[in-house]
N, C-alpha and C positions, 0 to 999 in steps of 0.2 A: 565305365565311369562317364563317358561322353553321353551315352544314352540316358543315364541317370540325370545328368544336368539338363538335357533336352526335355525330359519328362517333367522335371520340376519347373522349368520355364513355362512349358505349355499349361501345366496345372495352375501356376500362378497367374498367367494371362487369362485363363478361363475364369478363375475366381474373381479377378479384377474386373473382367468384362461383365460378369453377372452382377457384381456390386454396383458398377456404373449404370447398368441398365435399370436395376431396382431403384437407384437414387433418381435417375431421370424420369422413370415411370411414376414415382410417388413424390416428386419434388414439391407439389402443392401441399400435400399432407405434411411433409417434413417442415416446410416453411410455416404452416399454420401451427404446428406443435412448438416450434421454436419461438414464435410470437406469443403463444399462450404461456410458455415457460417464462419468457421475459416479462410479461405483464404480471404474472404471479409473484415474481421476485420483488416488484415494486421498488426499484432502486431510486432513491432521491439523492442525487449527487450534491445538492446544496446542503442537505442535512449532514452528509458525510463530512463536507468541508467544515461546517460549523462544529461538529463533534471533534474533529481533528484540532481545530483552533482552541477549543475549550480544554482538550487534553494537553496541548502544548503549553497553554497558559498555566494550567495546574502544575505541570512538570517544572516550568521555570519558577513558579512561586515556591514550590517545594525545594528546588535546588537553591534558590536565593535564601530561603530560611536556613537551610543547612550551612550555606557559606557564611551567613551572618553569625551563626552560632560558632562556627569554626574560627572566624575572624576575631570574635570577642572573647575567646578562651584565653586564660592567663598564661598558658604554656607556649603560645606562639610568639615568634620574633616579630619585630616591627616591619622588617622587609617583607615578610610573608603577608602581613596584614595589608600592606600596600597593594600587593598582587591580588589578594582576595577582594579588596575594595574596588580595584579596577574591573574585576570580573563582575562584581555586583552592579557597577555602573553600566556595563555592557548588557547585563540582564534587564536592567531598568529600561534601557533604550529598546531592547527587543520587545518588552511588554508594551511600551508606548507604540511601537510599530504595529504590533498585533492589534492594539486597540484602534489604531487608524484603519487597519484593514477591515475590522469588524464594522466600522461606521459606514 
C-alpha cells in the first residue's frame, strides 16, 4: 500500500513537472493566444452597463404597470391600495435615480 502511494506521488509530480515545463517553454505562445481570444470577444463594458440599465428600467416599468392594475382593481381593500401606492412611489423614485445615472 505504501509503495502504491509513493508511486502515485512520483507519477503526479512527474506530470506536474512536465506541465510546468511546457507552460514555461511556450508561455509567449500561450499569452498571444489568450490576447487573441480576448480581442475576438470584443467585450464592451459600457454597452453591458447600458443594456443592464435598459432592462432594469423595462422591468420596473412592467412591475409598476402590474402594481397599478392590482391597486385599481375593485376587489382590493383600501389598506392594500395604500401599500401598493407606496411601492409605486418607490418605483418612481428608482426610475428617477436610473434616469439621473444615465445622464
